[in-house]
N, C-alpha and C positions, 0 to 999 in steps of 0.2 A: 091330166093332172099327174098320173103315175109316171109318164115320161118325164114331166118337168121335175118331179121328185128324184127320179133316177139320175138326171143330168146334174142336178144340184148336189147330190150325194157323190157322184163321180168327181165333180169339181173339187169338193172338200178332200176327197181321197188323194187326188193328184196334187192338189195344193199342199196338203200335209206331207206327202211323200217328197215333193221338191224341197220343202222347208227342211225336212229331216236330212235330205241329201246334202243340203248346203250347210248344215250344222258343222262347225269346225271339228276336226278330229283330234284337236290338241287343246291344251289349257296353257295360257301365259300366266305364270305365277310369280308374284313379287314378294320378297321376304326381306327382312333386315339382315345384312351381312356384317358380322363383327370385323371381318378382315377389311372390307371396304369402308366400314364406318357409315353405312347408308344402305339404301334399298338396292337390291339386285334382282333381276328378272331372269327367268329361264322358261323355256317352252318344253312342255312334256306330252308325249304321246303315250296313251295307255290302252291296253287291250280292252275290248268291249266287256262289260259286266265285271270289271276288276273290283268294283265296290259292292258286288252282290255275291261274292264267293270267298272262300277261305284260301284260294290259291295265291301263291307268291310267285314273283317273276324275276328273271335276270334283268340287269340294267345295262344299257349301252349309252355311253355319253358321246355326243358329237361336238368336236372342236372346230369352229369355222376358221376361215382364212382372213387375210388383210381386207379391211373394209366391211367384214361380215359382222353379224350380230346374232342373237338367239333366233331372230325371225327372218334372216336373209343371209345369203352368201352368193353374191352375184356371179363370181367366176366359177363357182362349183356347179351351177346349174341344178340345184336341188329342187325337186318338185315337192315343196312342203306340203301341199294339199293332198298328196298321195302317201305320205309317210305313215299316217294312221293305219291304213290297210296293211302295211308292212309289220307294224307293231302287233296288230291282231293276227296276221298270218303266222308270225314267228313266235307269238306269245312272249313278247319282251316289252319292257318299258324303255322308251327312247327319250333321252334328255338332251336338249340343245342348249348348251350353256352360253353365257355371254362374256367373252374375253375383253370387252371394251373397258378402257381405263377411265376415260371421261368422254362426254358427248361430243366434244369438238375434236377429238383425236381418232382418226380412222385406223391407226395402227394399234392392234390389240396386244395384250399379254405383257407389255413392258419387257420385250426381248428385241434384239436386233443388232445394230451396229453401234458405234460409240455415241453418236448424237441421239440414238433412240432410248438410251437408258435414263429415264426421267422420273420414275416413280419409286417410292418406297414400298408400295404394295406389291406383294409377291404372289404369283398364281400358285406357287407350291403351298401356300397357306390357304388359299381359297378352295382348291380342289378338295382336300379332305373335309372342309367345312360343308361344301355342297353335297358330298357323299353322305355325311351325317344328316343333313337336312332331308335329302331324298329318302334315305332309309327309315327316318323317323316319321315321315309323312305319308309314304305310299307302301303298298304291299310288295316290297322287294325281297329277294333272297340276299341277305346282307353279308355276303362273304366274297372273297377274291375270286373263287372259282365261277362266280356268276356276275362278274363285272368286267366290262371291256370298254375300249375307247376306239372311236373312228375320228381321224383328223384329216383335214385338207389344207395343203399349202402351209402357211404358218401354223395352222392347227395341227397339221401332220407332224411338224417339229414338236409342238407341245405335247402331242399324244405320245411320241417316242420318249420325250424327256420325262414327262410326269409318270408314265407307266414304268419307266426305269427308276425313278425316284421312289415310287411306292409299288414295288413288285409284290409286296405282301397285301395290297389292296386291289390289284388288277391282275387278271390272268391272261389277257389277250389284247393286242393292239393292231389297228390297221392304219397305215399312213398312205393317203392318196397324194402323190407328188409333193411330199413334204419338204420343207426347207431342211437343209442338211446340217447347218451350224448357225448358231447365234450367240451373242453375249447374253448372259443371264445373271441377275443379281440386283444390286442397289446402285443408285447413281454414283456413289463414291467408291464402290467395290464390286466390280462385275467380272465375270470369267467367261471366256469363249468356250462353249459347250459343243464339241463336234460329235454328232451321233455315231460316226464311223469308228471313233476311238472310245466310246463308252458302251459298247454292246455287251460288256460283262453285266451291266445293269439289267439286261433283257433276257438273260439266259433261262430264267424260269418262266418266261412268258412265251406265248405263241405270237409271232411277229410277222405281219404280212405287209410287204411294201409294194405298192402299185405305182408304176412309173409309166410315163408317156413319152414317145420319141420326139415329139415336137413341143414339149413343155420347156420353158426356159431352164428349169432345174434338172433336166434329163441327165446331163453329165454328172452333176453332184450326187444324184441318187444312184447313179451307176457306181460311184465310189463307195457308197454305203453297201451296196450289194457285194461289191468286191471285198470289202472289209468283212462282211458276214461270212463269205466263203473262206477268207483267210482265217477267221476266228473259228471255223468249223461249227457254226451255229446249226444245231440239229432241229431247231424249232422255228426256222426261218423260211418264209415263202416269198418269192419275188416274181413279179410279172411286169413285163414292159410291152405296151400295146401301142398302136398308132393313135395319135390324137394330140390335142392341145392341152393347155393347163385347165382341166376341169375334171368333174367326176362323171357326169352323164351328159347326154344330149338334152336340150331343153324339153321339159315335159316328161322325161323318161326317169325310171328308177332302177333299171337293170343293173348297173354297176354298183350303185349304193346298196341294193339288196344283196349283191354277192358278198359285200363286206359284212352285212348282218348275218348272212348264212355262215360265213367263215367263223364269226364269233360264236354263234349258237352252237356250231359243231364243237368248238372248244369247251363251251359250257356243258354240253352233253357228255363229253368224253375228257374230263379233266386229266391232265398229265401229272403224275407225281412230281413234286419239287426234287431238285437234284441234291445229292448228299452234302454238297458244299456250295457256297455262293460267294460272289465278290460284288463290291459296290463302290462306285465313284460318287462323291458328293461335293458340291462347290460351296456349301454353307458351313459355318463353323460349328453348328450343332445340327444333329439329325438323329432320327430313329428309324431302323429298318429291320425287319424280321425279329423284332423284340430286343435288338441290340441298341444301346444308346451311346452316342458319341458327343462329347462336349469338348471344344478345343479353344484355344486363344488365337485361332487363325484370323488375321485382320487384313489380308491382302488377297489378290486374285489367286486362284489355284484350286487344287482338289485334294480332299482327304480320300484315302483308298483302303478299304478293308478287303483283304485277299484271301481266298480259299477258306472261308469261315466254316468250321464244323465243330463238333464237340471236342475234337482233339486239339483245337487251337485255331490261330489265324495269323495273318500278316497285316501290319499297319504301315502305310507309306503316305507321303505327301508329294504332290507334284505342282510346280508353279504354272505349268500349262501341259496340255496333251498335244501330241504324244511325247513321252520321254523327257519331260522337263525335270530340272533339278529340284531337290527338296526344298520346301518352304523353310526359311531360316527361323530358328528358335521357336518352332511350332511344337506344342505339347497338347496331348489329348487325354481325357479321362474316358475310358471305355468300360461299359458295363455289359456283361453278356446276357443272353436270354437265360431264364430260370431252368436250365437243362442239366444241372448238377445236383448232387446230394446236398441238402441243406446242412450247414454247420459242419462241413467236412473238409479236412485238410488235403490239398492237392499239391503235388510237386510240379512246379512251373519252371520251364526253361525259356529264357528270352535271348535270342541271338540278334545282335546288332549287325545288319547286313554290311554296312560301310566299313566297320572296323573289325568285324569278326569277334568282338567281345561276347562272351557267353556268361549269362547270369543265371544261377539256379536258386530258387527260393520256395519256401512253403507258403501257401495262401489258404485261408479258410473261406469257404463260400458263405454267403449270408443266409439269413433265415428262410429265404424262398429258393435258394439254389443258384444265385448269381455270383459270378466272380467279377472283381473290380481291378482295373489296371490303369496305371498312369504311364504313358509311353511317349517318347520323343517322336518327332515326325521325319527323322532322317532315315527311317527304314528299319523294321525289326520283324522277326518271326517269333511267334509265341507258341510253345508246346505245352499241352496240359496232360499230365500223365494220369492214366487210369489202368490199374492192374488187370482189369478184365477186358480191356479194349484190344481190337485188332491193331496191328502196326499201321501207322500213318506217317507219311513223309511229305515234306514240302521243300521246294528248292530254295536255297539261301544264297546261291550264287554260282558262278562258273569261272574257270580259268581257261583262257584261250591263247594257244601259242606262247605259253609262259605267263606273260602279263599284258596281253593286248586286249583291246575292247572290240575290235571290228574283225569280222570274218573276211579273209582275203579271197578274191575271186580267182578262179582257175589255179588254185594252189591246194595242197593238202594241208588242212588245218587240224591242229590237235586240241581237242576240247575235253575238259574234265568238269563234271557236274558235282556240286556240293549240296548235300541233303541234310535236313534236320529230321531226326527221329522224334516226332512229336510225342508219342505216347510212351516211349521207352520200353515197350512190351516186346522184347526179342531176346530169346535166350542166347548166351554166348555160343560161339563155334557153330553157328548156323549161317547160311548163305542167303543173300537176296539176289534177285535177278533184276537188272536195269536194262530197259530197252529204249533206245533213242530213235526218234523218227521226226519227219517233217513232211507235210502234205504238199509242199512246193516241189514241183517236178524237177526243178533245177538243182536240187539238193541230193547228194548221195552220201549216205553214212556207210563207210566201207566195212565197219564191224559194229552193227547196230545192237548187239547183245553183249552185256557185261555181267559178270558175277563177282560179288565181293563178299568176303567172310566178315562176320560181325565180331567185334571184341566185346568184352564184358561191359564197358562203358561207352557204347557206340551212340554218342549224342550227335556229333556231326560226322557224316559219312562222305567220303570222296570216291567217285567212280574211278575206274581206270581210264586210260586215254581212248576216246572215240576219235576216229579219223573221218573228217568231213571235207567233201569237195562241193563247191558251188559254182554255178555258171550264171547266176541271176543277173538280169539286166535291171537298171533302175526303172521304177514305174514312171510312166509318162503323164500320170495324173496324180491326184491326191490319195490314192489308195495306199495301204501300208507298205512301207519300204523295207521293214525288217523281216526276219524270218521267225515264224512261229514254231518253236521247237517243242516237241512233245516227249515226256518221260513217263514210262510205265514202270512201276516198281512192284515186284511180285515176291511174296514170302509164303511158302507153303500153299494153302488154299486161298489166300487173300491177296488183293492187289489194289493199288490206288494210282491215280494219274495226276500229273502236274504239268505245267508248261512254263516257258520263258521265252522272251524275245531276244533275238541275236542280231545286232546291227551288222550291216554289210559295207565294206569298203569297195564301192563299185569302181569298175574299170572304165573310166570316162576320160576324155581329153581335157587338157588344161584350157580354162577360159583365156581369151586374149583381151588385152586392153581393159583389164579390171581396175577399177578406181578404189583406192583405200581412203576411207573418210575417218579421220581421227577426232576424238572428242576433246583432247587436251588443248589443241589450238585451232580445231575446226578446219584443218588444212586437208587437201586432197592429194594423196600420194600416187603418182603414176608409176614410180619405179619400185614400188612394193618394198621399200625400206622403212621400218617402223622402229621407234625407240621403245625400250622396256617401259612398262607401266601404262602404256596407252590403251585406251578403249577404242576399238575400231569397228566400223561397219564396212561392207564391201558392196560395190555397185557394178552391175554388168548389164550393158545395153540399156541403161536407164532404170534398171530394176535392182532393188536391194536384195541381198543374198541371205538365205538361211544356211548357217555354217556348222560344220562338224569337224572334229579332230580328235585324236587321241594323244596329242602332244601334251606332256606334263606341264609345260609353261603356258598353257592357256587354261584359265580357271573357269570352268563352265558353271561353277556355283555363283559366279558373278555375271553370267550371261543375262542380257535383257532381250526379250522377244517383243517385237512389234507386229501388230495385226492391221493390215490395210486393205481397203476395198479396191479392187481393180475394176475400172468401169466396164459395165456390160449392160444388157437389157434391164436386168434387175441387179441390185447390189448384194447378191448372194454369193457366198464363197469368198472367205477372207484369205489373204496371203501372208505368211509369217516371214519375218526376217530377223536377223541377229545383230546384237552388239556384244562383242566379247572383249575380255581384258587380257592383255599380255602381262605375264608375271613381272614384277619388279626386278627379280633376280635372274631373269632370262639371260643366258650367256651371250656375250657379244659375238655377232656373226651367226647366231643360231638360225637355222631355217625351219619354218613351220609350214606344214602342208595341210590344206583344208579341202574337204569334200563339201560341195556346195550346190544349191539349186536356186533358181528364181522361177516365178510363175507368171504366166499370161493366161488370158481367158478368151475363148470365142464369145461373140456378142450374143447370139440367140440361135439355138439353145446354148446355155452356158456349159462349156466344157473346160475344165481346169487343165492347163498344159504345163508340166514341169520340165525345165531345161537344166540338165546336170552338167557339172564340170568340176575341175580342181583349180585351186589357187595356191601358189607358194609365195611366202613372204620371207624377208630377212630381217632380223632384229639387230639393230646397231645403235650404239650410244650416239 
């Protein structure tokens, strides 16, 4: 009888243990989403005993890839049944969100190529809503220093994009073989968002990019890495390892856990935010770092706040990245963070970058210490004077070889930099030191240090001439083609830094058999003779060209840019081409030289390949 009772008891112990072992380590929770206008579900992994302690936890959000949901991501090879142990081990809350737009659509997030832009619902609205719901429902540490994102594939793109859109809500991001660029926005107004040209948005975050050598997007992520090096991102970590398009091997969690460990390390040792920040945004209205921007932007493109600090900021617009022309007739109302004395009058200097026009005015801060500006989108720098502030300078322009735009290869170029003295706090008859540098090894600055004496009303300062020699070759892929020039300005015991991009007129041969396609009568010109006022495209070897020139009779404010998908294993990586307008008053017989490239792609892995050349046309009536 005793033996029978023993075996019965043992059976219940084993049975109970097995049942407990099979209990899910997660909760699937459905709530009403105002953004989606209906129910939305997420999966959440919580540390054990989270509901019987006063402890609060950091939160990590996971963004799945194409065809994924909150409960699956087939390509990623995520062992969902093991993630609860990782949440317990690292003492974090793990949230698997759902990027699905509707049940019949496997493509998530409403991002992609032209045909994919179907929905008015925007994930940029859903993410802060989800954060608010998680923070109000679970024992989180509700601040940016304890919030991070892991994303895979399309989710890797969304992780980079949304972390950059909300750097004041997220402190660290991991992208596993993330997509490098997609259109984002509404069905009738969407903008191509290239991660490699929007890294300014991620400067205050820790950013880890994990690439695999046999992943279709290996080459496109290599471009993001090269852009991060070009940008001198000090918070960027890159790893390229053997393997396919996945996170882990089936049933394993080693690589996924490495991402959790990386984020937890950032949570435990948060880095201070930088003294100034910059931000690209493709929506007409946005809020970041407690600055509010409202604009009349109604077409594709970007609003850009540059080098924002208490001493001022720059405001620009771009119809595309990189280096697009300004959005026409765009205006914005910008309200600063409440970082100024309430109801206090400040001397404001506004420099219009295109025209050089300087406006000075007095503005009184509001009752909470915010300043209000109404600014045009064609480019301006704003200085805010404070008598007790250290000197602060920002670049407002440069002059190259008199009045050229492009640095010439294998020649000595003469470069002068123009600076705005934002704070006006510099006594007359003092000197500042200006140091010019570039991390590109093909660039030599023959006289990298300059000193200039300040006058009593030193608002705009011009350096003396720097002599620059460059031997740079054009990039063979989509990595940045311009030079990233750095300026350090020192005055007594204080200094600040700024940067600007310098385009290069590469030494490349002329294309042969280029076709000129005109819009006016849709003819194709093989002899490269074009009449004034025509809008033209160019085609080389069956590919449309992206065009550059500094000729004054080509109006790049009228340029149109087209993004097309070159066939490959996946439709990732878009190629840009130009349509430009020849001025109506272009002189008869005038020759115009263009620098140009077209792109091809390898099939799998996808590596973008740029082919550079020059084209010369003649304008005749």
